[in-house]
N, CA, C and O of each residue as an XYZ file, in Angstrom:
332
protein
N      99.573    112.132    135.622
C      99.896    111.493    134.365
C     100.331    112.586    133.383
O      99.643    113.593    133.212
N     101.471    112.373    132.749
C     101.958    113.384    131.818
C     101.278    113.250    130.453
O     100.597    112.263    130.173
N     101.477    114.257    129.622
C     100.801    114.343    128.332
C     101.186    113.212    127.386
O     100.335    112.696    126.662
N     102.450    112.825    127.385
C     102.873    111.748    126.481
C     102.214    110.423    126.843
O     101.914    109.619    125.960
N     101.986    110.188    128.129
C     101.299    108.966    128.548
C      99.842    109.001    128.096
O      99.295    107.974    127.693
N      99.211    110.168    128.158
C      97.837    110.327    127.684
C      97.756    110.023    126.194
O      96.846    109.320    125.756
N      98.692    110.542    125.416
C      98.725    110.273    123.973
C      98.911    108.785    123.707
O      98.279    108.224    122.812
N      99.772    108.156    124.480
C     100.020    106.730    124.307
C      98.755    105.909    124.580
O      98.467    104.951    123.862
N      98.009    106.285    125.609
C      96.761    105.587    125.928
C      95.753    105.761    124.798
O      95.052    104.814    124.442
N      95.675    106.959    124.233
C      94.784    107.207    123.096
C      95.164    106.294    121.930
O      94.285    105.730    121.277
N      96.444    106.146    121.665
C      96.907    105.267    120.596
C      96.560    103.813    120.847
O      96.178    103.095    119.923
N      96.692    103.370    122.096
C      96.336    101.986    122.439
C      94.836    101.737    122.304
O      94.422    100.679    121.828
N      94.029    102.698    122.715
C      92.575    102.553    122.586
C      92.185    102.447    121.111
O      91.364    101.609    120.740
N      92.772    103.293    120.279
C      92.495    103.248    118.844
C      92.910    101.900    118.256
O      92.168    101.310    117.471
N      94.082    101.417    118.633
C      94.561    100.117    118.144
C      93.631     98.998    118.574
O      93.322     98.107    117.782
N      93.189     99.035    119.806
C      92.291     98.005    120.317
C      90.967     97.996    119.552
O      90.457     96.934    119.197
N      90.419     99.175    119.303
C      89.153     99.245    118.570
C      89.296     98.706    117.144
O      88.424     97.979    116.667
N      90.373     99.053    116.472
C      90.585     98.551    115.110
C      90.753     97.036    115.134
O      90.201     96.343    114.281
N      91.503     96.517    116.091
C      91.693     95.066    116.195
C      90.376     94.356    116.487
O      90.088     93.318    115.891
N      89.575     94.903    117.398
C      88.282     94.304    117.724
C      87.360     94.350    116.513
O      86.607     93.406    116.276
N      87.407     95.424    115.752
C      86.531     95.539    114.581
C      86.804     94.424    113.575
O      85.885     93.969    112.892
N      88.029     93.989    113.479
C      88.383     92.940    112.521
C      87.896     91.560    112.949
O      87.967     90.612    112.167
N      87.405     91.435    114.175
C      86.881     90.158    114.657
C      85.365     90.060    114.520
O      84.781     89.041    114.889
N      84.722     91.095    113.999
C      83.269     91.114    113.877
C      82.812     90.277    112.685
O      83.422     90.311    111.617
N      81.746     89.538    112.883
C      81.139     88.788    111.775
C      80.233     89.684    110.945
O      80.130     89.530    109.728
N      79.584     90.613    111.614
C      78.685     91.545    110.932
C      79.506     92.671    110.301
O      80.319     93.316    110.963
N      79.275     92.889    109.016
C      80.003     93.944    108.315
C      79.621     95.313    108.866
O      80.468     96.201    108.970
N      78.357     95.484    109.218
C      77.924     96.778    109.768
C      78.624     97.038    111.097
O      79.121     98.140    111.330
N      78.665     96.041    111.962
C      79.340     96.196    113.257
C      80.828     96.464    113.049
O      81.415     97.292    113.745
N      81.438     95.763    112.089
C      82.853     95.994    111.765
C      83.064     97.446    111.377
O      83.984     98.098    111.871
N      82.213     97.956    110.489
C      82.366     99.343    110.018
C      82.186    100.351    111.150
O      82.924    101.334    111.219
N      81.226    100.126    112.030
C      80.967    101.071    113.122
C      82.158    101.108    114.085
O      82.645    102.183    114.435
N      82.614     99.949    114.504
C      83.734     99.908    115.457
C      85.008    100.428    114.801
O      85.786    101.149    115.425
N      85.215    100.057    113.539
C      86.387    100.538    112.818
C      86.336    102.051    112.639
O      87.368    102.720    112.681
N      85.139    102.588    112.439
C      84.966    104.037    112.324
C      85.450    104.744    113.582
O      86.180    105.732    113.502
N      85.046    104.240    114.741
C      85.489    104.850    115.994
C      86.999    104.704    116.185
O      87.667    105.638    116.628
N      87.528    103.537    115.852
C      88.973    103.328    115.967
C      89.756    104.260    115.059
O      90.743    104.862    115.482
N      89.318    104.381    113.811
C      90.005    105.260    112.866
C      89.864    106.725    113.258
O      90.793    107.510    113.066
N      88.709    107.100    113.807
C      88.526    108.488    114.258
C      89.466    108.811    115.423
O      90.050    109.893    115.479
N      89.604    107.870    116.341
C      90.525    108.085    117.461
C      91.967    108.107    116.960
O      92.778    108.896    117.446
N      92.296    107.244    115.988
C      93.633    107.270    115.392
C      93.897    108.598    114.681
O      95.024    109.092    114.688
N      92.861    109.175    114.068
C      93.016    110.479    113.421
C      93.375    111.539    114.458
O      94.278    112.348    114.244
N      92.669    111.526    115.568
C      92.977    112.447    116.662
C      94.390    112.214    117.190
O      95.148    113.159    117.409
N      94.727    110.953    117.389
C      96.062    110.596    117.877
C      97.151    111.110    116.932
O      98.150    111.679    117.374
N      96.949    110.907    115.639
C      97.928    111.381    114.663
C      98.097    112.889    114.712
O      99.212    113.399    114.598
N      96.992    113.601    114.882
C      97.078    115.062    115.005
C      97.839    115.466    116.266
O      98.667    116.377    116.236
N      97.551    114.783    117.370
C      98.184    115.134    118.646
C      99.695    114.926    118.628
O     100.440    115.710    119.216
N     100.147    113.870    117.954
C     101.585    113.585    117.952
C     102.291    114.142    116.711
O     103.505    113.999    116.564
N     101.524    114.775    115.824
C     102.116    115.376    114.635
C     102.489    114.372    113.553
O     103.363    114.642    112.729
N     101.840    113.226    113.550
C     102.091    112.197    112.533
C     101.040    112.365    111.436
O     100.004    111.700    111.449
N     101.317    113.254    110.497
C     100.319    113.607    109.497
C     100.009    112.500    108.493
O      98.862    112.411    108.054
N     100.961    111.649    108.103
C     100.572    110.512    107.247
C      99.573    109.589    107.948
O      98.638    109.097    107.315
N      99.761    109.353    109.236
C      98.822    108.546    110.022
C      97.456    109.230    110.083
O      96.422    108.571    109.964
N      97.454    110.521    110.265
C      96.218    111.300    110.326
C      95.455    111.217    109.013
O      94.251    110.957    109.009
N      96.143    111.435    107.904
C      95.497    111.435    106.589
C      94.941    110.057    106.266
O      93.809    109.939    105.796
N      95.729    109.011    106.514
C      95.284    107.653    106.208
C      94.034    107.298    107.015
O      93.082    106.743    106.466
N      94.029    107.609    108.294
C      92.892    107.253    109.135
C      91.675    108.128    108.859
O      90.543    107.666    109.001
N      91.883    109.365    108.473
C      90.766    110.201    108.054
C      90.131    109.607    106.794
O      88.908    109.615    106.657
N      90.937    109.101    105.891
C      90.440    108.430    104.690
C      89.624    107.192    105.070
O      88.572    106.936    104.484
N      90.109    106.426    106.049
C      89.377    105.235    106.516
C      88.043    105.641    107.137
O      87.037    104.963    106.928
N      88.020    106.725    107.891
C      86.768    107.234    108.465
C      85.771    107.538    107.345
O      84.597    107.178    107.438
N      86.240    108.198    106.293
C      85.354    108.529    105.173
C      84.846    107.276    104.465
O      83.680    107.218    104.073
N      85.704    106.278    104.300
C      85.290    105.011    103.686
C      84.228    104.327    104.549
O      83.207    103.872    104.035
N      84.470    104.257    105.857
C      83.500    103.637    106.763
C      82.158    104.366    106.715
O      81.107    103.726    106.682
N      82.186    105.686    106.711
C      80.945    106.461    106.642
C      80.211    106.203    105.332
O      78.987    106.072    105.324
N      80.945    106.130    104.230
C      80.340    105.867    102.926
C      79.609    104.525    102.930
O      78.448    104.442    102.529
N      80.300    103.471    103.387
C      79.687    102.148    103.370
C      78.555    102.018    104.385
O      77.581    101.312    104.125
N      78.660    102.673    105.513
C      77.546    102.657    106.468
C      76.322    103.341    105.880
O      75.197    102.878    106.069
N      76.536    104.427    105.176
C      75.426    105.103    104.505
C      74.807    104.189    103.451
O      73.585    104.136    103.314
N      75.636    103.479    102.714
C      75.138    102.534    101.717
C      74.289    101.441    102.374
O      73.231    101.081    101.859
N      74.754    100.916    103.509
C      73.999     99.884    104.212
C      72.653    100.412    104.683
O      71.634     99.733    104.554
N      72.649    101.610    105.224
C      71.429    102.187    105.792
C      70.418    102.532    104.696
O      69.220    102.312    104.871
N      70.889    103.070    103.573
C      69.969    103.487    102.509
C      69.582    102.348    101.574
O      68.652    102.498    100.783
N      70.267    101.222    101.646
C      69.944    100.079    100.792
C      68.693     99.393    101.321
O      68.650     98.974    102.478
N      67.684     99.280    100.478
C      66.426     98.680    100.911
C      66.556     97.184    101.116
O      65.886     96.627    101.986
N      67.387     96.525    100.351
C      67.496     95.079    100.432
C      68.411     94.576    101.527
O      68.377     93.391    101.860
N      69.220     95.437    102.087
C      70.205     94.963    103.058
C      69.560     94.479    104.350
O      69.974     93.458    104.901
N      68.560     95.191    104.838
C      67.953     94.853    106.113
C      66.652     94.054    105.984
O      65.975     93.803    106.981
N      66.306     93.657    104.765
C      65.073     92.910    104.597
C      65.321     91.411    104.779
O      66.441     90.926    104.620
N      64.263     90.703    105.112
C      64.344     89.256    105.271
C      64.107     88.587    103.919
O      63.296     89.064    103.126
N      64.807     87.493    103.655
C      64.583     86.801    102.377
C      63.186     86.181    102.359
O      62.614     85.875    103.405
N      62.654     86.004    101.160
C      61.328     85.384    101.010
C      61.404     83.918    101.434
O      62.361     83.215    101.110
N      60.388     83.475    102.156
C      60.365     82.100    102.663
C      59.884     81.126    101.629
O      59.807     79.927    101.899
């Protein structure tokens, strides 16, 4: 398998992860899957020299990390409502 085919597969995997993330009902699950998709897209952009794609997806990775941290540190997010 040549290098360009490897890059293409990386791009397809990233696209698939981002698409799957948009089908999640759970916001946390959406953010986690989207984080992996955007991280792979960042790598893909670097490999093919598409720097606007790299910068945009790196920004998405940072956004996903920020909101995941907010979910984890928020005391009320994972608590059960009063009965």
